[in-house]
C-alpha positions in Angstrom: -3.4 -10.4 26.8 -5.4 -7.4 27.8 -3.9 -4.2 28.7 -2.9 -3.7 32.3 -2.6 -0.2 33.8 0.5 1.9 34.4 0.2 4.9 36.7 2.4 8.1 36.6 2.2 10.9 39.1 2.1 14.3 37.3 1.8 18.0 38.2 0.4 20.8 36.0 3.1 22.9 34.5 2.6 26.7 34.2 6.2 27.7 33.5 6.3 27.1 29.8 8.9 27.6 27.0 12.2 26.0 26.0 14.1 27.7 28.8 11.6 26.5 31.4 11.8 23.0 30.1 15.6 23.0 30.3 15.5 24.3 33.9 13.0 21.6 34.7 15.2 18.8 33.5 18.4 20.3 35.0 17.3 21.4 38.4 14.5 19.0 39.3 15.3 15.9 37.3 11.7 16.1 35.8 10.6 16.2 32.2 7.9 18.3 30.5 4.9 16.5 29.0 1.6 17.3 27.2 -1.7 15.6 27.5 -4.2 16.3 24.7 -7.1 14.8 22.8 -10.7 13.8 23.5 -11.9 17.3 22.5 -10.4 18.9 25.6 -7.7 21.6 25.9 -4.1 20.4 26.1 -2.6 20.3 29.5 1.1 20.9 30.1 2.5 18.5 32.7 5.6 17.7 34.7 6.7 14.1 35.3 9.6 12.7 37.3 12.3 11.5 34.9 13.0 8.5 37.2 9.4 7.4 37.1 8.9 7.6 33.3 12.4 6.1 32.6 11.4 3.1 34.7 8.0 2.8 33.0 9.4 3.0 29.5 12.0 0.3 30.2 9.0 -2.1 30.0 8.0 -2.7 26.4 4.4 -3.1 27.6 4.2 0.6 28.6 3.9 1.5 24.9 0.8 -0.6 24.3 -1.0 -0.1 27.6 -3.5 2.3 29.0 -1.6 4.7 31.3 -3.3 6.4 34.3 -2.0 9.9 34.7 -2.6 11.0 38.3 -2.9 14.8 38.2 -3.6 16.1 41.6 -6.8 14.4 42.8 -7.9 13.5 39.3 -6.9 10.6 37.0 -6.8 10.7 33.2 -6.6 7.5 31.0 -4.1 8.0 28.2 -1.7 6.2 25.8 1.8 7.4 25.0 1.9 8.9 21.5 5.4 10.4 21.3 8.6 10.2 23.3 11.6 12.4 22.6 14.9 11.0 23.8 18.4 12.6 24.0 20.4 11.7 20.8 23.5 10.7 22.8 22.5 10.1 26.4 20.0 7.8 28.1 17.7 10.7 28.9 14.0 11.3 28.0 13.4 14.9 27.1 9.6 15.1 26.5 6.5 13.0 26.3 3.1 13.4 24.6 0.1 11.5 25.9 -3.3 11.1 24.2 -6.5 11.0 26.3 -8.6 7.9 25.8 -12.3 7.2 26.4 -13.0 3.6 27.4 -15.9 3.5 24.9 -14.1 4.9 21.9 -11.7 3.0 19.7 -8.0 4.1 19.6 -5.1 3.4 17.3 -2.0 2.2 19.0 1.3 0.5 17.8 1.5 -2.9 19.3 4.8 -5.0 19.3 5.0 -8.3 17.5 6.4 -11.3 19.4 7.7 -14.0 17.0 7.5 -17.6 18.3 8.8 -21.0 17.0 11.4 -19.4 14.7 13.9 -22.1 15.3 11.3 -24.9 14.9 9.8 -24.0 11.6 10.9 -26.3 8.7 12.5 -23.5 6.7 15.0 -22.9 9.6 15.3 -26.3 11.3 15.4 -28.5 8.2 16.6 -26.2 5.5 18.9 -23.9 7.4 17.1 -20.7 6.4 17.1 -17.4 8.2 14.1 -15.5 9.5 14.0 -12.0 8.1 11.6 -9.7 10.0 10.2 -6.7 8.1 7.9 -5.5 10.9 8.4 -5.5 14.6 5.1 -3.7 15.5 1.8 -2.9 13.8 -0.9 -0.3 14.1 -4.2 -1.7 15.6 -7.6 -0.2 16.3 -9.6 -1.3 19.3 -11.4 -0.2 22.4 -9.0 0.6 25.2 -10.2 -2.4 27.2 -9.3 -4.7 24.3 -5.8 -3.3 23.8 -3.3 -6.3 23.7 0.1 -6.0 25.3 1.6 -7.7 22.2 0.6 -9.9 19.3 2.1 -13.3 18.6 3.3 -14.3 15.2 3.6 -18.1 15.0 6.4 -19.2 12.5 5.9 -23.0 13.0 4.6 -23.9 9.5 6.9 -21.7 7.4 9.0 -23.5 4.8 12.0 -22.0 2.9 10.9 -19.0 0.9 7.5 -18.7 2.8 6.3 -15.4 4.2 3.8 -14.3 6.8 1.6 -11.3 6.0 -0.7 -9.2 8.1 -3.7 -11.2 7.0 -2.0 -14.4 8.4 -1.8 -13.0 11.9 -4.6 -14.0 14.3 -5.6 -10.8 16.2 -7.4 -10.9 19.5 -11.2 -10.4 19.5 -12.1 -6.7 19.0 -8.7 -5.8 17.5 -8.3 -4.9 13.8 -5.3 -4.1 11.7 -5.3 -0.5 10.6 -3.3 -1.3 7.4 -5.7 -4.1 6.3 -8.7 -1.8 6.9 -7.4 0.2 3.9 -7.6 -2.8 1.6 -5.8 -5.9 0.5 -3.1 -3.8 -1.2 -1.8 -3.0 2.3 -1.4 -6.7 3.3 2.3 -6.1 4.2 4.8 -8.9 4.7 5.8 -9.3 8.4 8.5 -12.0 8.1 10.1 -14.3 5.6 12.2 -17.4 5.8 15.1 -16.8 3.4 17.9 -19.0 2.2 21.3 -18.1 3.7 23.7 -16.4 1.4 26.0 -18.9 -0.3 29.6 -18.5 0.6 31.6 -17.2 -2.3 33.9 -19.8 -3.6 37.4 -18.7 -4.2 38.5 -19.5 -7.8 41.1 -22.2 -8.1 44.4 -21.0 -9.5 46.1 -23.5 -11.8 49.4 -23.0 -13.6 48.9 -23.0 -17.3 51.1 -25.3 -19.4 54.5 -23.7 -19.9 54.4 -21.5 -16.8 57.2 -21.8 -14.4 57.0 -22.1 -10.6 57.5 -18.4 -10.2 54.4 -17.6 -12.3 52.3 -20.1 -10.4 53.4 -18.6 -7.0 52.6 -15.1 -8.3 49.1 -16.1 -9.2 48.6 -17.8 -5.9 49.7 -14.6 -4.1 47.3 -12.5 -6.1 44.5 -14.9 -5.2 45.3 -14.7 -1.5 45.4 -10.9 -1.7 42.0 -10.8 -3.3 40.7 -13.2 -0.7 42.0 -10.9 2.1 40.4 -7.9 0.4 37.0 -9.6 0.3 37.0 -10.5 4.0 
């Protein structure tokens, strides 16, 4: 899928500094942001917290071209960094990178795994899918930026893995990692065998032991079983 456009209304921010940013968030329910890149000077912006919170609730926001409406002008950008409050559902700051539609950009794109339950390693052998990557860095022109990349698990047997080189990327999109050589052909997902349940050792009374000794051993075994749960 090609990237669709998000739009955010922004205003230029002239009151700078940490104190100003705190006042902005506290009094106006806005957040500070910075737009940079493309050989132009950085611009400090203000964005409604409600608007950016709604936009970021959509996974696609992070792999789309975003139109920043600044007064009467619009700037195409991608989100490069988002600072969130460590304990509350609040966005504190955003960084945007300008993009030119005729220049390649590097963006993190989410992976969507399909046919996990249908692959032989899971359906027939009872394996578990272990995912080692949930997103990858890609390079492409802004107009070719995919919303997500599908990883088809349909053919994986028990013990099989999918690597970056096994993923079919859309036309015009390349893996940043693979562009650095085959040594960077990272594993994306593996079908692994489930951990075998640990069998509790059977306790048998040795010849010559009385009932009291056998009951004591059984009690010890139960205590060990309880401890291991």
